TORMIZA-860933 format. One record per residue: x, z, y of N, C-alpha, C in turn. Coordinates in pm, whole numbers, plus 50000, padded with zeros to 5 digits. Atoms other than C-alpha are relative to their C-alpha. Layout:
XZYXZYXZY
...
END
This chain:
500504994449875605196762052882498585006550062
501255000649961602036771453086500394996250146
500225012449934600696744553269499114991850029
501185019050022599576707153371501034994850030
499615010149947600956677553412498834986650073
500025003649976599986660753713499844985349969
500125012449966599386622853677498994987950069
501265010949936597496591653824499054987449928
500015010650041596306561453774499994991850041
499555007649954597976543153987501365004550093
499304992949900600496553554294499814998250146
500674997349857599396560454593498505008449981
502114999650061595976575654410500435014350104
499744981249952597136617954609500305009549872
499854985350167598106631254269501085018050091
499214991749910600836648754615498765016150003
501104995649941597586660454768499695013949921
501604992250036595116671254481501675014549912
498974991450092599006694154292500035009950109
499954992349866599396706554681498465013249956
501454991950050595846721554633499685009549888
500104990450142595766733754294501055010050014
498984986950029599006753854381499445011350064
501434990549903597026773854663499715007849932
500884999150012594386776154477500075013549908
499764996350064596226789154148500485017850044
499354982049972598646821954404499255004250011
501164988949945595226831154579499405004649839
500464994750106594156836154160500745013349906
499134985750113597456856954118500854997749947
498215009150180600016833553929500654997950088
498315006949974603106823654021500404992649977
500205011049941603146794154114501604994949969
499145016249967606176765454002499704987950001
500215021749932606066730954141501114994649953
498815004649990608466708254028499144981149946
499675016850011608426670654070501524998949978
498255003149991611836664053907500694989050095
499275013549946612416628454049498894994950141
501035009349952610986608554357500704995250094
498685009949953612476578254486498434998750177
500145010649882611566560254833500045016950107
500124984749912612376595255029501094991450051
499645005549890613866588355365500615007050000
499334999549926616886593455526500895011950117
499384990849849618146627155766501315001549951
498394992549956621226641255870500964998349839
498695002150152623046622755514499005009749912
500564992050067620456644155313498674991949920
500575010449985618356617355119498045013150013
500934985349997614636645655198498704999349919
500994997650116611816647054887498365002650086
500794998849924608556642255109498325006749972
500544993850137606116647354786500545016449991
498824991950061609036674054676499655012950088
500614989049902608536695954995498815005450033
500764994249997605196696954994499625010449924
500244993750047604586712554713501135011749992
499644985849970607166735754782498855009650068
500954991349921605426747955106498485006349921
501444993950084602086751954900500395010549919
499274985450057604226771754650500385010750075
499384988649907605536793554922501045003150048
497594994549985609436790154898500065007649912
499844985450118609016805354603501724998049946
498905001150026611826785054509500954985350063
499015009249827614776756154714499364992249913
500355012050012613666726854702500944993349946
499345004350082616676717254499499455004149905
500564997150147614956727054214498394995749993
500835007250067611946720154258499944974750018
499625012450028613026679154343501514998350033
498705002549991616416676854232500854988350000
499585010649997616616641854168499524983550108
499945004249879616436617754467500144982250050
499275014349993616126576554542499294995650134
500495008049862615246557454843499264987050003
501095013050075613916526454658498225003650031
501484997950036610236532254724500404988349835
500475005950118609876516854356500035008749894
500564996650114609186527654032501635013249898
498214993350032612826558453949500794993249911
499725004349982613296540853719501274987950036
499645007049932613956510553893501735000750148
500164993449890615066528054200501565006949951
498784997250085617816544853988500834989449951
498765019850017619676511053848499995000150123
500195004849932619486500054178501405005250097
499624989849957621166534954333501925000349918
498894996650047623816532354059499745017749873
500954986550041621886565953900499994995549853
500505003650056621836573353596498875009249940
501594988650017618346592553511499294997549861
499794996750180617666598353149498545007849989
501084996450009614536618153007500795016249974
498884984850031616946647752894500255005550124
499664990649883617706656753242498655001750068
501565001149982613786647453372499455020849873
500224981250120613086685353101500765007149996
498774987049971616656697353166499685005350150
500574997949864614926697653567498855008849996
501264988750073611616715253426500225009649977
500254983050138612326743653223500945009650101
499134998549952615076748653506499055010350040
500514992449885614246785853622498265004449916
500084997850098611586811453385498875016050070
501634982549971609306836353611499254996850063
501215006249981606866815353651498935004649882
501074994850124603436825253470499314987450006
500195015450028602496783053540500244997050104
498875009749976604146754753566499124983750086
500895011249984602456727553763501084986450088
499035007850063604396694253686498924986950083
501045009149990603696667153901501384980149971
498905009750079605156628753759499824991550102
499715011149906605436596353983499964987049937
500875008850017603506567653986498515000549905
500764992650162600876564953661501004998649884
499294992550149600656577353331501494991249899
499525013350048602756544353212500954991650098
499545004449916604426543553501501295000849961
498394989550073608916539853419500505007950057
499754984949928610236571453491501305005550003
498285004949962613836569553405500884993549874
499685011550082615876544653179499795000949905
500015002250157614426550852843498565015850016
501774994050049611026572452910498804986850092
500444998149896608086565853079498925010650035
499784990849987606166597453234499155002749891
500944990650085603526601652959501335006849901
498884989050050606896609552779500475011950069
499924985649911607486633953044499475010749895
500794986950041604656646452966499515005249813
499884993450120604556648552576501045009650025
498964985250141607806663952485499715013850136
500574989649975606556687952772499295008849929
500314998350033604106695152601498845002050067
500564995349894601506700352903498884992349986
501235004449961597756692052953499854993950085
499975007149956597306662953147498835001750111
500925000649941595286665153473500464988850055
499885009349966594436627753615499234998650179
500215001749908594086616353936499394987549996
500615011449977591806584254019500225000250187
500645000249830590886573054396498784993449932
502055005649948586856571254481500034985149998
500005015349965587066531854459499474994749858
500545008050169585926505454267501124988249927
499284997950128587486499953962500785007849951
499394985650024588816534953937498765004249808
500314992150083586266535753634500724992549855
498595006150080589096508753424501045006049966
498474991649990592246530753525499305009349954
500724985250043590266559953466500394998449878
500065000850116589546551253146501054995149883
498195000950119592716537753015500845008050036
498184980049947595316567353136499035005349898
500594987150101592656588752935500144990649841
500065005850036592616561552688501585008749919
498154994549938597016567052752500505010449926
499854986549984596846602052721499425005449923
500334995150182594446609952350500794998149939
500125011250137596326583052157501275001250012
498324993049991599876604752229499425011749954
500934986050058597386638352105500785008050117
500084990949887597836655852463498934999850011
501354995949955595206672952614499594995150080
500985001949920593006660352872499405016250063
500414994349831592826688653237498494998549977
501365001949887590306670953424499944985549993
499885012049893589586639953632500355008750093
500575002549908589866641753977499664992750043
500415013649931588406615454174500185004950194
499764997249915590046614254511498964991650141
500775008449878587826600854825500995003050060
498905006649914591176585954989498784996750127
500765010349932588816561055158497785000950023
500815000250006584916561455283499354986749839
500615005950126582596548254938500304984449996
500815020149976582336507854916498854995749970
501824996750017578616510054888499235014049965
500524987349987576306532354914499305002749767
500254998650112575416522554498501515001749919
498954994950134578846538454331499525006249982
500094988850054578796563554091501175004849930
498574999550040582386567554014499515011849862
499844988050031581856602553896499024996249842
500705003150086578826600953696499994988549916
499665005550152579726571853476500455003849904
498474986650063582906594753404499075001149915
500114994050083581026615653250499384997449890
500955003150053578556595353093500904995749828
498695013150116581526577852895501245010649904
498984989150090583856608052858499965012549997
500684987750021582066640852913501365012550123
498654991849984584336670153019499774999750162
499124995849855585926679653370500104989350119
499995019249899585086650253639500225005250170
500454992549860585556664053980500294998850139
499315005349839585416650454348500775005350053
499234994149933587796659954545499534985350152
500415012649903585906646254875501384998150146
499515000449893587656631855165501264994249986
498434999650083590806627854985500835012350115
499784994449941591166661855214500575011749882
500394987850109591686700055003498795004850073
501704992849918588816715155033499955014549855
499604987950052588876752954874499405000849963
500734996050125586266753854731499744990949855
499385015750140586936723754464500975005449938
498814999250046590466737254455499735009349936
500384987550099589396772654325499034992849849
500635001350139587116751654062501094995749906
499395011350106589906727853943501445010449973
498914997050098592606758253898498875011449921
501164998250072589386777353737500434989149825
499345006349987589586747153583501055001149805
498455003050093593086737853447500765019149857
499864992750102593476776053348499625006749881
501184999850086590506778953213500744991349808
499475012650029591766751652972501545001849926
498964988949962595056768752938499845010549861
500144987550072594036800252786499224995649852
501415002650135591066783852519500964991349842
499355006850044594126766652384501395009249908
498754993450038596426797052335499425012449875
END
């Protein structure tokens, strides 16, 4: 597959915001983008149906090229890890199910796949997010909240990615809140330890120039390995 797997250092760090920005930037660059968040927990029930907010945002970003049922086919009500939510709701969720859901459809030239929670968070009864990324063989884009503590969380996540032989596409530092002190320089500190691509995502909101740069990086990363 041609694409990228988006993971986080934790839950709630802004994976979907980054995924939507990346998707729109890829479309501006002329790519036919398919988005996938194969399972989403914490879905609200409306008119008797569970609605995946993150999946819907990704589908909008992709211009509704595919149905929401294709983007996010597995939906859970409990705001817990998909593994735990599925157990509580009597649903059997396996790695095989997730792989099959991602690979539905083949008319797109780039896939943006978003996991649920952090890289080592439980995703199914037999899989972590890491297992899905490994099964798909996609480069991994890490989203971290730009705050105190993110260096540790990011380095641990990168180590877990590299130990599995997966390619690190880059790190997005998502500034959801104002910096806690003017002396914090997470990007510089991460660059000094990892090198590569550490992209600041200012104010936790989409910035077109930043998104276009991110799209250029992930496409170039893929092309360099083919």
